[in-house]
BATOR-176690 format. One record per residue (C-alpha): residue number from 1; residue in three letters; y, z, x. Coordinates in steps of 0.02 Angstrom, whole numbers. Layout:
N
ATOM seq type     py     pz     px
ATOM NUM  ALA      Y      Z      X
...
This chain:
326
ATOM seq type     py     pz     px
ATOM   1  UNK   -383    -95   1227
ATOM   2  UNK   -268   -112   1077
ATOM   3  UNK   -346   -203    930
ATOM   4  UNK   -312   -263    754
ATOM   5  UNK   -449   -286    624
ATOM   6  UNK   -431   -384    462
ATOM   7  UNK   -554   -374    318
ATOM   8  UNK   -575   -415    134
ATOM   9  UNK   -679   -343     -6
ATOM  10  UNK   -792   -480    -73
ATOM  11  UNK   -755   -528   -252
ATOM  12  UNK   -611   -404   -267
ATOM  13  UNK   -421   -432   -256
ATOM  14  UNK   -407   -313   -110
ATOM  15  UNK   -378   -341     76
ATOM  16  UNK   -361   -224    222
ATOM  17  UNK   -310   -206    403
ATOM  18  UNK   -340    -75    536
ATOM  19  UNK   -239    -63    696
ATOM  20  UNK   -271     46    848
ATOM  21  UNK   -138     42    984
ATOM  22  UNK   -199    119   1146
ATOM  23  UNK   -140     35   1307
ATOM  24  UNK      9    -45   1217
ATOM  25  UNK     66    123   1149
ATOM  26  UNK     37    215   1313
ATOM  27  UNK    139     81   1403
ATOM  28  UNK    287    117   1288
ATOM  29  UNK    276    304   1318
ATOM  30  UNK    251    286   1506
ATOM  31  UNK    412    187   1522
ATOM  32  UNK    506    319   1424
ATOM  33  UNK    444    456   1540
ATOM  34  UNK    568    393   1669
ATOM  35  UNK    706    469   1562
ATOM  36  UNK    615    626   1508
ATOM  37  UNK    500    563   1371
ATOM  38  UNK    503    605   1185
ATOM  39  UNK    473    770   1095
ATOM  40  UNK    300    776   1016
ATOM  41  UNK    364    750    838
ATOM  42  UNK    466    598    891
ATOM  43  UNK    315    527    981
ATOM  44  UNK    215    543    820
ATOM  45  UNK    352    463    713
ATOM  46  UNK    382    318    832
ATOM  47  UNK    196    288    852
ATOM  48  UNK    171    282    664
ATOM  49  UNK    318    162    649
ATOM  50  UNK    244     48    783
ATOM  51  UNK     74     46    698
ATOM  52  UNK    153     14    527
ATOM  53  UNK    264   -127    594
ATOM  54  UNK    113   -209    675
ATOM  55  UNK     16   -203    511
ATOM  56  UNK    163   -275    414
ATOM  57  UNK    191   -417    537
ATOM  58  UNK      6   -462    535
ATOM  59  UNK      4   -449    346
ATOM  60  UNK    146   -570    309
ATOM  61  UNK    118   -691    455
ATOM  62  UNK    305   -709    481
ATOM  63  UNK    371   -833    612
ATOM  64  UNK    500   -718    686
ATOM  65  UNK    530   -538    735
ATOM  66  UNK    493   -396    615
ATOM  67  UNK    603   -247    655
ATOM  68  UNK    577    -77    575
ATOM  69  UNK    722     45    593
ATOM  70  UNK    743    223    533
ATOM  71  UNK    921    288    536
ATOM  72  UNK    976    460    485
ATOM  73  UNK   1084    613    502
ATOM  74  UNK    968    723    605
ATOM  75  UNK    933    739    791
ATOM  76  UNK    843    571    789
ATOM  77  UNK    988    451    759
ATOM  78  UNK    885    292    769
ATOM  79  UNK    703    242    791
ATOM  80  UNK    655     60    810
ATOM  81  UNK    489    -34    817
ATOM  82  UNK    490   -222    839
ATOM  83  UNK    340   -339    826
ATOM  84  UNK    341   -525    865
ATOM  85  UNK    230   -652    774
ATOM  86  UNK    109   -653    922
ATOM  87  UNK     92   -463    898
ATOM  88  UNK    186   -421   1058
ATOM  89  UNK    282   -261   1022
ATOM  90  UNK    407   -134   1085
ATOM  91  UNK    484     28   1019
ATOM  92  UNK    618    155   1060
ATOM  93  UNK    708    305    986
ATOM  94  UNK    878    385   1014
ATOM  95  UNK    868    575   1013
ATOM  96  UNK   1031    674   1019
ATOM  97  UNK    974    851    982
ATOM  98  UNK    828    971    992
ATOM  99  UNK    672    924    894
ATOM 100  UNK    538   1054    861
ATOM 101  UNK    359   1005    904
ATOM 102  UNK    310   1016    720
ATOM 103  UNK    472    948    646
ATOM 104  UNK    442    853    482
ATOM 105  UNK    521    684    447
ATOM 106  UNK    666    757    348
ATOM 107  UNK    717    875    490
ATOM 108  UNK    721    730    613
ATOM 109  UNK    811    595    514
ATOM 110  UNK    850    652    337
ATOM 111  UNK    936    821    341
ATOM 112  UNK   1060    781    201
ATOM 113  UNK    951    652    113
ATOM 114  UNK   1051    509    187
ATOM 115  UNK    914    435    296
ATOM 116  UNK    863    254    275
ATOM 117  UNK    720    141    325
ATOM 118  UNK    766    -41    355
ATOM 119  UNK    647   -187    380
ATOM 120  UNK    728   -340    458
ATOM 121  UNK    647   -512    466
ATOM 122  UNK    733   -621    594
ATOM 123  UNK    665   -801    592
ATOM 124  UNK    641   -892    756
ATOM 125  UNK    729  -1043    683
ATOM 126  UNK    876   -947    608
ATOM 127  UNK   1032  -1055    605
ATOM 128  UNK   1191   -991    691
ATOM 129  UNK   1293   -885    572
ATOM 130  UNK   1149   -855    452
ATOM 131  UNK   1102   -674    429
ATOM 132  UNK    920   -617    441
ATOM 133  UNK    838   -544    286
ATOM 134  UNK    844   -355    278
ATOM 135  UNK    772   -235    150
ATOM 136  UNK    824    -52    148
ATOM 137  UNK    746     97     59
ATOM 138  UNK    799    281     62
ATOM 139  UNK    691    418    133
ATOM 140  UNK    673    500    -37
ATOM 141  UNK    568    469   -191
ATOM 142  UNK    610    425   -371
ATOM 143  UNK    671    603   -405
ATOM 144  UNK    771    608   -243
ATOM 145  UNK    640    722   -166
ATOM 146  UNK    633    707     23
ATOM 147  UNK    482    610     85
ATOM 148  UNK    393    690    232
ATOM 149  UNK    271    550    269
ATOM 150  UNK    322    383    343
ATOM 151  UNK    174    306    251
ATOM 152  UNK    253    353     83
ATOM 153  UNK    418    272    134
ATOM 154  UNK    331    109    183
ATOM 155  UNK    224    109     25
ATOM 156  UNK    384    124    -77
ATOM 157  UNK    461    -19     21
ATOM 158  UNK    309   -132     -3
ATOM 159  UNK    304    -97   -189
ATOM 160  UNK    488   -143   -205
ATOM 161  UNK    482   -297    -95
ATOM 162  UNK    314   -372   -143
ATOM 163  UNK    277   -290   -310
ATOM 164  UNK    103   -254   -243
ATOM 165  UNK      8    -91   -231
ATOM 166  UNK    -11    -35    -50
ATOM 167  UNK    -97    116     27
ATOM 168  UNK    -54    159    206
ATOM 169  UNK   -129    291    319
ATOM 170  UNK    -42    320    486
ATOM 171  UNK    -69    434    636
ATOM 172  UNK     -7    444    815
ATOM 173  UNK     -8    557    967
ATOM 174  UNK     26    527   1151
ATOM 175  UNK   -132    422   1172
ATOM 176  UNK   -157    321   1012
ATOM 177  UNK    -50    250    872
ATOM 178  UNK   -156    191    726
ATOM 179  UNK   -144    136    547
ATOM 180  UNK   -249     79    399
ATOM 181  UNK   -173    -33    266
ATOM 182  UNK   -254    -73     98
ATOM 183  UNK   -164   -194    -19
ATOM 184  UNK   -198   -270   -188
ATOM 185  UNK   -191   -459   -177
ATOM 186  UNK    -72   -553   -293
ATOM 187  UNK   -158   -643   -436
ATOM 188  UNK    -53   -796   -400
ATOM 189  UNK     77   -852   -274
ATOM 190  UNK    129   -767   -113
ATOM 191  UNK    216   -603    -77
ATOM 192  UNK    405   -609    -76
ATOM 193  UNK    440   -496     72
ATOM 194  UNK    555   -633    139
ATOM 195  UNK    673   -604     -5
ATOM 196  UNK    635   -722   -149
ATOM 197  UNK    649   -575   -267
ATOM 198  UNK    550   -667   -401
ATOM 199  UNK    447   -564   -522
ATOM 200  UNK    269   -620   -546
ATOM 201  UNK    153   -619   -694
ATOM 202  UNK     39   -489   -614
ATOM 203  UNK    172   -353   -616
ATOM 204  UNK     81   -262   -756
ATOM 205  UNK    -66   -240   -638
ATOM 206  UNK     35   -120   -529
ATOM 207  UNK    -60     45   -522
ATOM 208  UNK   -189    -14   -648
ATOM 209  UNK   -315   -119   -552
ATOM 210  UNK   -473    -12   -549
ATOM 211  UNK   -549    -96   -396
ATOM 212  UNK   -392    -70   -293
ATOM 213  UNK   -372    109   -354
ATOM 214  UNK   -551    152   -304
ATOM 215  UNK   -532     79   -129
ATOM 216  UNK   -359    158   -106
ATOM 217  UNK   -432    329   -147
ATOM 218  UNK   -568    302    -16
ATOM 219  UNK   -437    250    112
ATOM 220  UNK   -330    403     75
ATOM 221  UNK   -478    516    118
ATOM 222  UNK   -464    461    301
ATOM 223  UNK   -407    610    404
ATOM 224  UNK   -280    601    544
ATOM 225  UNK   -406    656    675
ATOM 226  UNK   -530    523    618
ATOM 227  UNK   -400    385    628
ATOM 228  UNK   -351    438    804
ATOM 229  UNK   -523    472    875
ATOM 230  UNK   -649    356    791
ATOM 231  UNK   -674    172    829
ATOM 232  UNK   -640     40    696
ATOM 233  UNK   -824      8    657
ATOM 234  UNK   -857    191    623
ATOM 235  UNK   -702    212    515
ATOM 236  UNK   -738     62    405
ATOM 237  UNK   -922    105    388
ATOM 238  UNK   -886    286    338
ATOM 239  UNK   -750    242    214
ATOM 240  UNK   -822     87    130
ATOM 241  UNK  -1010     99    152
ATOM 242  UNK  -1038     59    -33
ATOM 243  UNK   -920    -91    -33
ATOM 244  UNK   -956   -271     15
ATOM 245  UNK   -834   -292    159
ATOM 246  UNK   -806   -458    245
ATOM 247  UNK   -733   -431    419
ATOM 248  UNK   -646   -557    529
ATOM 249  UNK   -649   -567    718
ATOM 250  UNK   -542   -427    792
ATOM 251  UNK   -378   -475    875
ATOM 252  UNK   -377   -405   1051
ATOM 253  UNK   -311   -447   1223
ATOM 254  UNK   -188   -591   1230
ATOM 255  UNK   -212   -621   1043
ATOM 256  UNK   -195   -439    992
ATOM 257  UNK    -60   -306    995
ATOM 258  UNK     18   -279   1167
ATOM 259  UNK    179   -217   1242
ATOM 260  UNK    310   -345   1290
ATOM 261  UNK    500   -334   1300
ATOM 262  UNK    617   -477   1256
ATOM 263  UNK    763   -412   1358
ATOM 264  UNK    835   -526   1493
ATOM 265  UNK    985   -542   1607
ATOM 266  UNK   1046   -685   1498
ATOM 267  UNK   1043   -579   1341
ATOM 268  UNK   1135   -438   1429
ATOM 269  UNK   1264   -565   1491
ATOM 270  UNK   1290   -623   1313
ATOM 271  UNK   1317   -442   1259
ATOM 272  UNK   1447   -419   1397
ATOM 273  UNK   1539   -575   1338
ATOM 274  UNK   1545   -502   1163
ATOM 275  UNK   1631   -346   1232
ATOM 276  UNK   1771   -453   1301
ATOM 277  UNK   1848   -483   1470
ATOM 278  UNK   1970   -335   1463
ATOM 279  UNK   1834   -209   1423
ATOM 280  UNK   1723   -269   1565
ATOM 281  UNK   1870   -269   1687
ATOM 282  UNK   1906    -88   1637
ATOM 283  UNK   1726    -37   1674
ATOM 284  UNK   1729   -128   1841
ATOM 285  UNK   1892    -43   1890
ATOM 286  UNK   1819    127   1852
ATOM 287  UNK   1640    108   1913
ATOM 288  UNK   1638    -43   2028
ATOM 289  UNK   1497   -124   1929
ATOM 290  UNK   1429   -139   1754
ATOM 291  UNK   1256    -65   1731
ATOM 292  UNK   1155    -91   1572
ATOM 293  UNK    983    -16   1542
ATOM 294  UNK    857    -79   1416
ATOM 295  UNK    808     61   1296
ATOM 296  UNK    639    -21   1265
ATOM 297  UNK    569    -55   1439
ATOM 298  UNK    686     37   1556
ATOM 299  UNK    741   -120   1650
ATOM 300  UNK    912   -102   1734
ATOM 301  UNK   1036   -245   1741
ATOM 302  UNK   1183   -230   1863
ATOM 303  UNK   1336   -343   1868
ATOM 304  UNK   1461   -331   2011
ATOM 305  UNK   1634   -412   1995
ATOM 306  UNK   1566   -582   2051
ATOM 307  UNK   1421   -572   1927
ATOM 308  UNK   1538   -521   1786
ATOM 309  UNK   1656   -665   1824
ATOM 310  UNK   1508   -784   1813
ATOM 311  UNK   1464   -715   1641
ATOM 312  UNK   1633   -767   1571
ATOM 313  UNK   1626   -937   1655
ATOM 314  UNK   1462   -977   1567
ATOM 315  UNK   1465  -1055   1393
ATOM 316  UNK   1432   -926   1257
ATOM 317  UNK   1260   -941   1180
ATOM 318  UNK   1171   -845   1046
ATOM 319  UNK   1021   -764   1129
ATOM 320  UNK    856   -761   1037
ATOM 321  UNK    787   -596    976
ATOM 322  UNK    816   -462    849
ATOM 323  UNK    983   -400    788
ATOM 324  UNK   1050   -229    825
ATOM 325  UNK    911   -160    933
ATOM 326  UNK    997   -151   1103
């Protein structure tokens, strides 16, 4: 069963989280198998994204959807992981070319160093016309060197957005998607991931807190195979056996990470309205019906001429959910 563990280091300004997605991740992959599945390298990338997005959502306790997107100029045009505040999640990727089994990140999405990672926070109570907050970072480092680990991209993002040191270890295969996050706590105030942009008085602590640096080094020693194969208790005991770790009750089942899709016939109807009456009439004339498939869960929505007419008779409404993921 998928699970999320939160913990703190007693007396130190350091917190951590460990996520292991098993049934939730396998559910995502099983649905994709209906259309041929993903290449192994894409499975690994999307799994790491899903684990990272789950950790970030649990870390900031945001009342709305957190959407992580990677867009690029390689055979993987778009990869998306979305996590709701109740930790329900979904993920998908659009693959338009061949991907080698051992393809690195740059070969998949950053061939010409134009790839981007975007984190979107879409509040549940967002007013009509108001744009959600979005932060974007490139898939290269300070010297424009291509980054080959998603964890490095997210660490860069977290440092920019929260001005806090973060260490992230990610791993995924076709059975498990997992991640370990270690973060230095702010000395005062809250993180500004939601876009305040304010600089805090603890900025000079970045990279210099000895307690955080020690624990981050221990976390970085975690091997991919260990993260995928060992249970949470064993991982935390092996890594931090000399530290005083306070653990909280794990989040599992209905309170933990699980697959769920927010697509609906109403949302698809709203999308059809946005295309316009003439466009829908053209599709109906050519195909006899409009068929829309959900990239996340595989659900198929069909609208015959009568259904389509009903769509345009209904009052337009802004459906809930994340922007730009269908």
